[in-house]
C-alpha positions in Angstrom: -82.7 58.9 -72.2 -83.2 55.2 -71.5 -86.5 54.0 -70.1 -85.5 50.5 -69.2 -82.7 48.0 -69.7 -82.7 46.7 -73.3 -85.5 48.9 -74.3 -85.2 51.5 -77.1 -85.1 55.1 -75.8 -87.3 56.4 -78.6 -91.1 56.4 -77.5 -92.3 55.1 -80.9 -89.7 52.4 -81.0 -90.6 51.5 -77.4 -94.3 51.0 -78.4 -93.4 48.9 -81.4 -91.0 46.9 -79.1 -93.8 46.2 -76.6 -96.2 45.1 -79.3 -93.7 42.8 -80.8 -92.9 41.2 -77.5 -96.6 40.7 -76.8 -97.2 39.1 -80.2 -94.2 36.8 -79.8 -95.4 35.7 -76.4 -99.0 35.1 -77.8 -97.5 33.2 -80.7 -95.5 30.9 -78.4 -98.6 30.2 -76.3 -100.6 29.4 -79.5 -97.9 26.9 -80.8 -97.8 25.2 -77.4 -101.6 24.8 -77.5 -101.5 23.4 -81.0 -98.9 20.9 -80.2 -100.6 19.8 -77.0 -103.9 19.3 -78.9 -102.2 17.3 -81.5 -100.6 15.0 -78.9 -103.8 14.6 -77.0 -105.8 13.8 -80.1 -103.2 11.1 -81.0 -103.3 9.5 -77.6 -107.1 9.9 -76.9 -109.3 6.9 -78.2 -111.8 7.7 -81.0 -115.2 8.4 -79.8 -116.6 6.5 -82.8 -115.0 3.0 -83.6 -114.8 1.9 -87.1 -116.2 -1.5 -86.2 -117.5 -3.4 -83.2 -118.1 -7.1 -82.2 -120.9 -8.0 -79.8 -122.3 -11.4 -78.7 -125.4 -12.8 -80.2 -128.3 -15.0 -79.2 -129.7 -17.4 -81.8 -133.4 -17.5 -80.9 -135.3 -19.7 -83.2 -132.8 -19.0 -86.0 -133.0 -15.2 -85.5 -129.8 -13.2 -84.6 -130.5 -11.1 -81.5 -128.2 -8.6 -80.0 -128.2 -5.7 -77.5 -129.0 -2.4 -79.0 -128.6 1.0 -77.2 -131.4 3.6 -77.5 -130.2 7.2 -77.0 -132.4 9.1 -74.6 -133.1 12.9 -74.4 -131.0 13.3 -71.2 -127.9 12.0 -73.0 -128.0 8.5 -71.5 -129.1 5.3 -73.3 -131.3 2.3 -72.5 -130.4 -1.2 -73.7 -133.1 -3.2 -75.6 -132.9 -6.5 -77.7 -132.6 -6.0 -81.3 -133.2 -8.4 -84.3 -130.5 -8.3 -87.1 -133.0 -8.6 -89.9 -131.3 -8.5 -93.3 -134.3 -10.2 -94.9 -136.7 -7.3 -94.2 -136.3 -3.6 -95.6 -139.0 -2.2 -93.1 -138.0 -0.8 -89.7 -140.1 -2.1 -86.8 -140.2 -1.4 -83.0 -142.5 -1.9 -80.2 -144.4 0.9 -78.5 -142.0 1.1 -75.6 -139.0 1.7 -77.8 -141.2 4.2 -80.0 -141.7 6.1 -76.7 -137.9 6.1 -75.9 -137.2 7.3 -79.4 -139.9 10.1 -79.1 -142.0 9.0 -82.0 -145.6 9.9 -82.5 -147.7 6.7 -82.5 -151.1 6.4 -84.3 -153.2 3.2 -84.1 -155.9 2.1 -86.5 -157.4 -1.2 -85.2 -154.7 -3.8 -85.0 -152.2 -1.7 -86.9 -150.0 1.0 -85.3 -147.3 3.2 -87.0 -144.8 5.6 -85.6 -143.9 9.0 -87.0 -140.5 10.6 -86.4 -140.7 14.4 -85.3 -138.5 15.1 -88.4 -139.6 12.8 -91.2 -136.8 12.0 -93.6 -134.2 12.3 -91.0 -132.4 9.0 -89.9 -132.9 7.7 -86.4 -129.9 6.2 -84.7 -129.1 3.4 -82.3 -125.9 2.2 -80.7 -124.3 -1.3 -81.1 -121.3 -2.0 -79.0 -120.5 1.8 -78.7 -120.8 2.4 -82.4 -123.6 4.6 -83.8 -125.7 2.9 -86.4 -128.1 5.0 -88.5 -131.5 3.6 -89.2 -133.2 4.3 -92.6 -135.3 7.4 -92.6 -139.0 6.5 -92.9 -142.2 8.3 -92.8 -144.0 5.4 -91.1 -142.6 2.8 -88.8 -144.4 -0.5 -88.1 -145.4 -0.9 -84.4 -147.3 -3.9 -82.9 -150.5 -2.7 -81.0 -149.8 -4.3 -77.7 -147.3 -7.1 -78.1 -144.0 -6.7 -76.1 -141.9 -7.9 -79.0 -141.9 -7.1 -82.7 -142.5 -10.7 -83.7 -144.4 -13.6 -82.0 -142.3 -15.4 -79.4 -139.4 -13.1 -79.6 -137.5 -10.9 -77.2 -136.6 -8.4 -79.7 -138.1 -4.9 -79.3 -136.6 -3.4 -82.5 -135.0 -4.7 -85.7 -132.0 -3.7 -87.7 -133.4 -4.0 -91.3 -131.7 -4.4 -94.6 -132.0 -0.8 -95.4 -129.7 0.0 -92.5 -127.3 -3.0 -92.7 -126.5 -2.3 -96.4 -124.5 0.8 -95.4 -122.0 -1.2 -93.3 -119.7 -4.2 -93.4 -121.5 -7.1 -91.6 -120.2 -10.4 -90.3 -122.4 -13.0 -88.6 -120.3 -15.7 -86.8 -122.8 -18.5 -86.1 -120.3 -21.0 -84.6 -118.9 -18.5 -82.1 -122.1 -16.5 -81.6 -120.7 -13.1 -82.6 -121.9 -10.2 -84.7 -119.6 -7.6 -86.1 -120.5 -4.4 -87.9 -118.2 -1.8 -89.2 -117.8 1.0 -91.7 -117.3 0.0 -95.3 -113.8 -1.4 -95.8 -113.1 -1.8 -92.1 -113.7 -5.6 -91.8 -111.4 -8.3 -93.1 -113.5 -11.2 -94.5 -112.3 -14.8 -94.9 -113.6 -18.0 -96.6 -115.1 -18.6 -100.1 -116.5 -15.6 -101.8 -119.2 -15.0 -104.4 -120.9 -12.0 -106.0 -124.3 -11.1 -104.6 -127.1 -9.1 -106.0 -128.0 -6.3 -103.8 -131.2 -4.4 -104.4 -130.2 -0.8 -104.5 -133.5 0.4 -103.0 -133.8 -1.8 -100.0 -130.5 -3.8 -99.5 -132.1 -7.3 -100.0 -129.8 -10.0 -101.3 -130.1 -12.4 -104.1 -127.6 -15.0 -105.1 -127.0 -17.2 -108.1 -127.6 -20.8 -107.1 -127.8 -24.3 -108.5 -130.5 -26.8 -107.4 -130.7 -30.2 -109.0 -128.3 -29.1 -111.7 -130.3 -26.0 -112.7 -129.6 -22.4 -112.2 -131.9 -20.2 -109.9 -131.6 -16.9 -108.1 -132.2 -17.4 -104.3 -132.5 -14.8 -101.6 -130.2 -14.8 -98.6 -131.8 -14.1 -95.2 -129.5 -14.8 -92.3 -131.9 -13.4 -89.8 -134.5 -16.2 -90.2 -134.4 -19.9 -89.8 -136.9 -20.9 -92.6 -135.6 -21.7 -96.0 -138.2 -21.6 -98.7 -138.6 -22.7 -102.3 -141.4 -21.6 -104.6 -144.3 -23.9 -104.8 -143.6 -24.8 -108.4 -139.9 -25.7 -107.7 -140.7 -27.5 -104.4 -143.4 -29.7 -106.2 -141.1 -30.3 -109.2 -138.3 -31.6 -106.9 -140.7 -33.5 -104.7 -142.1 -35.3 -107.8 -138.6 -36.0 -109.3 -137.0 -37.1 -105.9 -139.7 -38.9 -103.9 -137.0 -40.5 -101.9 -135.9 -37.2 -100.3 -137.2 -36.9 -96.7 -140.6 -35.3 -96.6 -143.1 -34.2 -94.0 -146.0 -31.9 -93.3 -146.0 -29.4 -90.4 -143.6 -26.7 -89.4 -141.9 -28.3 -86.4 -138.6 -27.3 -84.8 -136.7 -24.5 -86.4 -139.5 -23.9 -89.0 -142.1 -23.2 -86.4 -142.3 -19.4 -86.1 -145.8 -18.9 -84.7 -146.4 -16.2 -87.2 -148.5 -18.0 -89.7 -151.8 -19.8 -89.2 -151.1 -22.3 -92.1 -147.8 -23.7 -90.5 -149.5 -27.1 -89.6 -150.0 -27.5 -93.5 -146.6 -26.6 -94.5 -144.8 -29.1 -96.6 -141.1 -29.7 -95.7 -138.4 -31.5 -97.6 -134.7 -32.0 -97.5 -133.0 -31.0 -100.7 -130.1 -33.4 -101.4 -127.6 -30.7 -102.6 -127.7 -26.9 -103.1 -124.9 -24.9 -104.5 -125.1 -21.4 -103.2 -122.6 -19.4 -105.1 -119.3 -21.3 -104.4 -120.7 -23.1 -101.3 -122.0 -26.7 -101.5 -124.7 -27.5 -98.9 -126.2 -31.0 -98.4 -129.5 -32.1 -97.0 -130.9 -28.5 -96.9 -134.3 -28.4 -95.2 -136.9 -26.3 -97.1 -140.6 -25.4 -97.0 -142.8 -24.6 -100.0 -143.3 -20.8 -100.4 -147.0 -20.0 -100.9 -147.8 -17.8 -103.9 -148.8 -14.8 -101.7 -145.5 -14.8 -99.9 -143.5 -15.4 -103.0 -145.1 -12.4 -104.6 -144.1 -10.3 -101.6 -140.5 -11.6 -101.9 -140.4 -10.9 -105.5 -141.8 -7.3 -105.1 -139.2 -6.6 -102.4 -136.3 -8.1 -104.4 -137.5 -6.7 -107.7 -136.5 -10.0 -109.4 -138.2 -13.4 -109.7 -137.5 -15.5 -106.6 -136.9 -19.2 -106.7 -136.6 -19.2 -102.9 -134.8 -18.0 -99.8 -131.9 -19.7 -97.9 -131.9 -19.0 -94.2 -129.6 -19.2 -91.1 -130.8 -22.8 -90.5 -128.6 -24.0 -93.3 -125.6 -21.9 -92.3 -125.1 -22.5 -88.6 -121.7 -24.0 -89.3 -120.5 -20.8 -91.1 -119.3 -17.2 -90.6 -121.2 -15.3 -93.2 -119.7 -12.0 -94.3 -121.6 -9.4 -96.3 -119.6 -6.8 -98.1 -122.4 -4.6 -99.5 -120.0 -2.1 -101.0 -118.5 -4.7 -103.3 -121.6 -6.8 -103.6 -119.7 -9.9 -102.2 -120.7 -12.6 -99.7 -118.2 -14.7 -97.8 -118.7 -18.2 -96.3 -116.1 -19.2 -93.8 -116.5 -22.7 -92.3 -116.3 -22.6 -88.5 -117.1 -26.2 -87.6 -117.9 -29.5 -89.4 -120.1 -31.2 -86.8 -123.6 -31.4 -88.0 -126.1 -30.7 -85.2 -129.6 -32.3 -85.3 -132.1 -29.7 -86.3 -135.4 -31.5 -86.4 -134.8 -34.0 -83.6 -137.6 -32.6 -81.5 -141.1 -33.2 -80.0 -143.7 -32.8 -82.8 -145.7 -29.9 -81.5 -146.6 -26.8 -83.6 -146.9 -23.8 -81.4 -148.3 -20.3 -81.6 -147.1 -17.8 -78.9 -149.7 -15.7 -77.1 -149.7 -11.9 -77.3 -148.3 -11.6 -73.8 -147.2 -15.0 -72.5 -147.8 -18.7 -73.0 -148.0 -21.0 -76.0 -151.0 -22.6 -77.7 -150.6 -26.0 -79.4 -152.1 -25.4 -82.9 -151.2 -28.9 -84.2 -149.3 -32.1 -83.7 -147.2 -33.5 -86.6 -147.5 -37.0 -87.7 -144.5 -39.4 -87.5 -144.5 -42.7 -89.5 -148.2 -42.1 -90.3 -149.3 -41.6 -86.6 -149.6 -38.7 -84.3 -146.3 -38.0 -82.8 -147.7 -36.9 -79.4 -150.8 -39.0 -78.4 -153.1 -37.3 -75.9 -152.5 -33.7 -77.0 -155.1 -31.7 -79.0 -155.1 -28.6 -81.0 -155.9 -25.5 -78.9 -154.3 -27.1 -75.8 -151.9 -24.8 -74.0 -148.4 -25.8 -73.2 -147.6 -25.0 -69.6 -144.3 -26.6 -68.8 -141.7 -29.0 -70.3 -140.1 -31.2 -67.7 -141.5 -29.0 -65.0 -139.9 -25.9 -66.4 -142.6 -23.3 -66.9 -142.7 -21.9 -70.5 -144.8 -18.7 -70.0 -142.6 -15.7 -70.4 -140.1 -17.7 -72.6 -139.2 -17.0 -76.1 -140.2 -19.6 -78.8 -136.5 -20.5 -79.2 -136.1 -21.3 -75.5 -139.2 -23.5 -75.6 -137.9 -25.5 -78.6 -134.5 -25.9 -76.9 -136.5 -27.7 -74.1 -138.4 -29.9 -76.8 -135.3 -31.0 -78.7 -132.9 -33.9 -77.9 -131.9 -37.4 -79.1 -134.7 -39.4 -80.8 -136.5 -41.6 -78.4 -135.8 -39.3 -75.4 -138.8 -38.4 -73.3 -140.2 -35.1 -72.4 -142.8 -34.5 -69.7 -145.3 -32.0 -71.1 -147.7 -30.2 -68.7 -150.8 -29.3 -70.7 -153.9 -27.2 -69.9 -157.2 -27.8 -71.4 -160.5 -26.2 -70.4 -158.9 -24.8 -67.3 -157.4 -28.2 -66.1 -153.9 -29.3 -66.1 -152.5 -32.8 -66.9 -149.1 -34.3 -68.0 -148.2 -36.2 -71.2 -145.0 -38.1 -71.8 -143.8 -37.3 -75.3 -140.9 -38.7 -77.3 -138.4 -36.8 -79.4 -138.6 -37.9 -83.0 -136.2 -37.7 -85.9 -138.2 -35.6 -88.3 -137.1 -35.1 -91.9 -134.7 -38.0 -91.9 -134.5 -41.2 -94.0 -134.3 -44.7 -92.6 -130.6 -44.7 -92.3 -130.6 -41.5 -90.4 -133.2 -42.9 -87.9 -131.1 -46.0 -87.3 -128.1 -43.8 -86.6 -130.0 -41.6 -84.3 -131.3 -44.6 -82.3 -127.7 -45.8 -82.0 -126.6 -42.5 -80.5 -129.5 -42.6 -78.0 -128.4 -46.1 -76.8 -124.9 -44.8 -76.2 -126.1 -41.9 -74.2 
């Protein structure tokens, strides 16, 4: 007896036949699903890019970028972040600590944040790429300041302990920052081996100053280049003709240290930094206490630190995996770095700037009529409260001889002072050339 067309008449065979047909149909569906999934995965963009490039702001020599903080509801909030390869410690302000759901404890003027799961890496986003921050038991947090350093806009830093796990490229001429998984970036330019501290990612490089070999740190997140006091004094005594001055004006004024009016500055005629030859490099003497801190972090003796101020014409690539640094020249024009009004400023905790000193020029005060403890209110009628320190210095720079109208407040009363831009840290020939440029303009 036949139960259906094409179907075996035996009941047992019929059951086997039905099971086989069902299995075959299911297998076909499964194969189709696998093929479709493979096609979709090939065509769909990766959710985690291998590298990203974002614009940067150079704010008083510091590299600042947009950073995305992941929130508990699955969205993100954008904050300003400091690319801080010269510092192994993670820092953030209290607002970001709240966004990252950290417990905050304060003791006097010191606050610290504690992750809910100590030892677990926090994460932020840069250009759509997840970046892991170093796991830390305690995170530095300012008590009430809106930024993590005086006069900055940054609310969090990306320290060396995080950066060392990636490829990093800082393009100073084109104002770009690129970060990627190890091996994802193609570096150009001259290259040299760098010594990377295995514990914290700080960088030291073999250098040659005045025909002698030294190990010098590389900090592309800061504008201040330092030499140890011993080396600074030795070079200063050996080369009294190199330009000198006292007072941290222009790019060397951070507002972080109370002794900045007493800092000694000098231009070193030539520095060989790996394969790179730099001329007229501005440096400050590194006090013993800060030198000790640098050496403790780097775990080797430190002759100094080279900063972004000397590298503004370069694209600096950091290949941490292969302990190699790249210097790719992006422009040859030298921009005046110390052609500024000779004020030394200290940012307030919230807004505003206090003048803590005025630098001398040719043996006389460079800004007559201004005193220490005066407040700077405006430059050329542009208010400076709520500005970053870098923005204020952009208003105070120019060609030597140009005038800037300063609005000053003293004892609750405001008045104006006309100040001239001076060519600090330059020799006589530099000053004559600068005056010629001013006449042409």
